[in-house]
C-alpha positions as CSV (number, residue, x, y, z in Angstrom):
1,M,50.4,85.1,100.2
2,N,48.5,84.3,103.4
3,Y,51.7,83.1,105.2
4,H,53.7,86.3,104.6
5,N,53.5,89.2,102.2
6,P,56.9,89.7,100.7
7,V,58.1,93.3,101.3
8,L,59.8,95.3,98.5
9,L,59.5,92.2,96.3
10,K,60.6,93.6,93.0
11,E,63.2,96.0,94.5
12,T,64.9,93.4,96.6
13,V,65.2,90.8,93.8
14,D,66.2,93.6,91.3
15,G,69.0,94.4,93.7
16,L,70.5,90.9,93.1
17,D,70.9,91.6,89.4
18,I,70.0,87.9,88.7
19,K,72.2,85.9,86.2
20,P,70.0,83.2,84.7
21,D,72.6,80.5,85.4
22,G,73.7,81.8,88.8
23,V,73.5,80.4,92.3
24,Y,71.5,82.4,94.8
25,V,70.4,82.1,98.5
26,D,67.3,83.4,100.2
27,V,68.2,83.2,103.9
28,T,64.7,84.1,105.1
29,F,62.3,81.9,103.1
30,G,59.1,82.4,105.1
31,G,56.2,82.2,102.6
32,G,58.5,81.9,99.7
33,G,57.5,85.1,97.9
34,H,61.1,86.3,97.3
35,S,62.2,82.8,96.4
36,R,59.5,82.4,93.8
37,E,60.5,85.8,92.2
38,I,64.1,84.7,92.1
39,L,63.2,81.4,90.5
40,S,61.1,83.2,87.8
41,R,64.3,85.0,86.7
42,L,66.6,81.9,86.8
43,G,67.2,79.7,83.7
44,P,67.2,75.9,83.8
45,K,70.8,75.8,85.1
46,G,70.3,78.3,87.8
47,K,70.1,77.3,91.5
48,L,68.4,78.7,94.6
49,F,69.0,77.6,98.2
50,A,66.7,78.9,100.9
51,F,67.0,78.9,104.7
52,D,64.3,79.0,107.4
53,Q,64.6,77.8,111.0
54,D,60.8,77.8,111.5
55,K,59.3,74.4,110.7
56,D,56.0,76.0,109.7
57,A,57.8,77.5,106.7
58,L,58.5,74.0,105.3
59,E,54.8,73.8,104.4
60,N,55.6,76.4,101.7
61,K,58.3,74.4,100.0
62,I,58.5,75.1,96.3
63,D,58.4,72.1,93.9
64,D,61.2,73.0,91.6
65,E,64.3,70.9,90.9
66,R,66.4,74.1,91.0
67,F,65.3,74.8,94.5
68,T,66.6,73.5,97.9
69,L,65.0,74.5,101.3
70,I,67.2,74.1,104.3
71,N,65.5,74.1,107.8
72,E,68.3,75.9,109.6
73,N,69.2,79.3,111.0
74,F,71.0,81.5,108.4
75,R,73.8,82.0,110.9
76,F,75.0,78.6,109.6
77,I,74.9,79.5,105.9
78,K,78.4,78.6,105.0
79,R,78.3,75.2,106.8
80,F,75.1,74.0,105.2
81,L,75.9,75.3,101.7
82,R,79.1,73.3,101.9
83,F,77.1,70.2,102.8
84,Y,75.4,70.7,99.4
85,G,78.8,71.2,97.7
86,V,78.4,75.0,97.3
87,R,81.3,77.3,98.2
88,K,80.5,80.4,96.1
89,V,77.2,82.1,95.2
90,D,76.2,85.0,93.0
91,G,73.7,86.7,95.4
92,I,72.2,86.5,98.9
93,L,68.8,87.9,99.8
94,G,67.6,88.5,103.4
95,D,64.3,89.9,104.7
96,F,64.9,90.0,108.4
97,G,62.3,90.3,111.2
98,V,59.1,88.3,112.0
99,S,56.9,86.8,109.3
100,S,53.2,87.7,109.1
101,H,52.5,84.1,110.0
102,Q,54.4,84.2,113.2
103,F,52.6,87.4,114.2
104,D,49.2,86.1,113.3
105,V,49.3,82.7,115.0
106,A,48.4,83.5,118.6
107,E,50.1,80.5,120.3
108,R,53.5,81.6,118.8
109,G,53.5,84.5,121.3
110,F,55.0,87.1,118.9
111,S,52.1,89.6,118.9
112,T,50.8,91.9,121.6
113,R,47.3,91.4,120.2
114,F,46.6,87.9,121.6
115,E,46.6,86.2,124.9
116,S,49.1,83.4,124.7
117,K,51.9,81.6,126.5
118,L,55.2,83.5,126.5
119,D,57.1,81.9,123.6
120,M,58.5,84.0,120.7
121,R,60.7,81.2,119.4
122,M,61.4,81.2,115.6
123,N,62.9,77.8,116.0
124,Q,60.3,75.8,117.9
125,D,62.9,73.3,119.1
126,S,65.0,76.0,120.9
127,N,65.2,75.6,124.7
128,L,65.1,79.4,125.3
129,S,61.7,81.0,125.1
130,A,60.2,84.3,126.3
131,F,59.1,82.5,129.4
132,E,62.7,81.8,130.4
133,V,63.8,85.4,129.7
134,V,61.0,86.9,131.7
135,N,61.0,84.4,134.6
136,K,64.6,83.1,134.9
137,Y,66.9,86.0,133.9
138,E,68.6,87.9,136.7
139,E,67.6,91.5,137.1
140,K,70.8,92.8,135.5
141,Q,70.4,90.4,132.5
142,L,66.8,91.5,132.0
143,R,67.7,95.2,132.2
144,D,70.5,94.8,129.6
145,V,68.1,93.0,127.2
146,L,65.5,95.7,127.6
147,F,68.0,98.5,127.2
148,N,70.1,97.1,124.4
149,Y,67.4,95.5,122.3
150,G,64.4,97.6,123.2
151,E,66.3,100.9,123.6
152,L,64.2,101.6,126.7
153,R,65.6,104.3,128.9
154,N,63.7,103.0,131.9
155,A,64.9,99.5,131.4
156,A,66.2,99.2,135.0
157,K,62.8,100.1,136.5
158,I,61.0,97.7,134.2
159,A,63.3,94.9,135.1
160,R,63.0,95.6,138.8
161,V,59.2,95.4,138.6
162,V,59.2,92.2,136.6
163,V,61.6,90.5,138.9
164,S,59.5,91.6,141.9
165,A,56.2,90.4,140.4
166,R,57.4,87.0,139.4
167,K,58.3,86.2,143.0
168,D,54.6,86.0,143.8
169,E,53.5,84.3,140.6
170,E,55.1,83.1,137.4
171,I,54.6,85.4,134.5
172,A,53.4,82.8,132.1
173,T,51.2,84.6,129.6
174,S,51.1,87.8,127.6
175,E,48.1,89.0,129.6
176,R,50.0,88.6,132.9
177,L,53.0,90.3,131.4
178,K,50.9,93.3,130.4
179,E,49.4,93.5,133.9
180,V,52.9,93.7,135.4
181,L,54.0,96.3,132.8
182,Q,50.9,98.4,133.2
183,P,52.7,101.2,135.2
184,F,55.0,101.7,132.2
185,L,52.2,101.8,129.6
186,P,50.7,105.3,129.6
187,A,47.6,105.9,127.5
188,G,48.4,106.8,124.0
189,K,51.8,105.2,124.1
190,E,50.8,101.7,125.3
191,H,51.2,99.9,122.0
192,K,54.6,101.6,121.1
193,I,56.2,100.8,124.5
194,L,54.8,97.3,124.6
195,A,56.1,96.7,121.1
196,Q,59.6,97.8,122.2
197,I,59.5,95.4,125.2
198,Y,58.3,92.5,123.0
199,Q,61.0,93.3,120.4
200,A,63.7,93.2,123.1
201,I,62.6,89.9,124.5
202,R,62.1,88.4,121.0
203,I,65.6,89.5,119.9
204,E,67.1,87.8,123.0
205,V,65.1,84.6,122.6
206,N,66.2,84.2,119.0
207,Q,69.7,85.6,119.4
208,E,68.9,87.8,116.4
209,I,71.7,90.3,116.6
210,E,74.4,87.6,117.1
211,A,72.9,85.6,114.2
212,L,72.9,88.6,111.9
213,K,76.5,89.5,112.7
214,E,77.6,85.9,112.1
215,F,75.7,85.8,108.8
216,L,77.1,89.1,107.5
217,L,80.7,88.1,108.3
218,Q,80.3,85.0,106.1
219,T,78.9,86.8,103.1
220,E,82.2,88.2,101.8
221,G,83.7,84.7,101.6
222,L,80.7,83.2,100.0
223,L,80.1,85.7,97.2
224,N,81.8,85.6,93.9
225,S,83.3,88.9,92.8
226,G,80.5,91.1,91.5
227,G,78.0,89.1,93.6
228,R,75.4,91.0,95.6
229,I,73.7,91.1,98.9
230,S,70.1,92.6,99.1
231,L,69.0,93.0,102.7
232,I,65.8,94.3,104.3
233,S,66.0,95.4,108.0
234,Y,63.0,96.5,110.2
235,H,64.6,98.3,113.2
236,S,67.6,100.5,113.8
237,L,69.7,97.8,115.5
238,E,69.6,95.6,112.4
239,D,69.9,98.4,109.9
240,R,72.9,99.9,111.7
241,L,74.8,96.6,111.5
242,V,74.0,96.1,107.8
243,K,74.9,99.7,107.0
244,R,78.2,99.6,108.9
245,Y,79.2,96.2,107.4
246,I,78.5,97.4,103.9
247,R,80.5,100.6,104.5
248,S,83.5,99.1,106.2
249,G,83.3,95.3,106.6
250,M,83.1,96.0,110.4
251,F,80.5,96.6,113.0
252,E,82.5,99.0,115.2
253,G,85.3,101.4,114.6
254,E,86.8,102.2,111.2
255,P,89.0,100.0,108.9
256,E,92.7,100.6,108.9
257,K,94.3,102.7,106.2
258,D,97.4,101.7,104.3
259,F,100.5,103.9,103.8
260,Y,98.7,106.0,101.2
261,G,95.6,106.5,103.2
262,N,93.5,104.0,101.3
263,I,91.1,101.5,103.0
264,S,90.3,98.0,101.9
265,V,86.6,97.1,102.2
266,P,84.7,94.0,100.9
267,F,81.7,95.7,99.4
268,K,80.6,98.8,97.4
269,K,77.1,100.2,98.0
270,V,74.7,99.9,95.1
271,G,72.2,102.7,94.8
272,K,70.5,104.5,97.7
273,L,68.5,103.3,100.7
274,I,65.2,102.0,99.4
275,V,62.0,102.2,101.5
276,P,58.4,101.0,100.6
277,S,56.1,103.2,98.7
278,F,53.0,104.7,100.2
279,E,50.9,102.3,98.1
280,E,52.8,99.2,99.5
281,I,52.5,100.4,103.1
282,K,48.7,100.9,102.5
283,K,48.4,97.3,101.3
284,N,50.8,95.9,103.9
285,N,51.2,98.0,107.0
286,R,54.0,95.8,108.3
287,A,56.2,97.1,105.5
288,R,56.2,100.6,107.0
289,S,59.6,100.3,108.8
290,A,61.4,98.3,106.1
291,K,64.8,99.5,104.8
292,L,66.5,97.8,101.9
293,R,70.2,98.1,101.3
294,V,72.1,96.5,98.3
295,A,75.8,96.0,98.0
296,E,78.2,94.4,95.6
297,K,81.3,92.3,96.4
298,L,84.5,93.9,95.1
């Protein structure tokens, strides 16, 4: 899999408890690793729909009459499944985050390793890129992005320096951004802090948190009773949302109790949190922060 090494491949698909004649959705198709594994477990009457907003992923389309690839953001899952006449499914798989391909293609601008234009768009037709966030956002907006999505305590100082620097010259490339950020990149911690800043900008560019929330809220209505979600997160912001939604069907607060003190929740947790083995991390270092959670629709 040159495009993307599927993380926790067996564990994630096992979590779906595949029915041979069921209908399943892979909302993060990428290189198609998880989708191929699902198809290998489906019978001739089974169906698999996959979503990916990145046009590059279309090159990996699987030639199988049971398979349909939809070039859209998974936040629109219900709308596009209905277009294909599907109102209920038996399982939904999601492997969130950035694909290996997106990281490894320099001009996409996702990686701190390369000199490139500031981009970071998963959907290459989107009007909002990293360039706009860095060069057009007001100082308060930029501060909030860095604080909320990068969890940077000195977000205000970083935003102030970026806004000041762009007055003299547009910050158009990753190298120029690194130059501006240099005061905040101490030796030994440079990569970690730069990764947090890139994460914050990327999440804003792709509206990842909003998309994840919209997607999760649609899963309850889409799944048949006993259907499952099997979801991999890569940072605490995503994992927190997934964990809370599975536990309570909400992202904040606690569900209301009835007269007898009982609460009504849409899912029950299946098994414990699953993380990659040492052997998998050794083969694919990008798997190191993955967390898999599985839940079943009540």
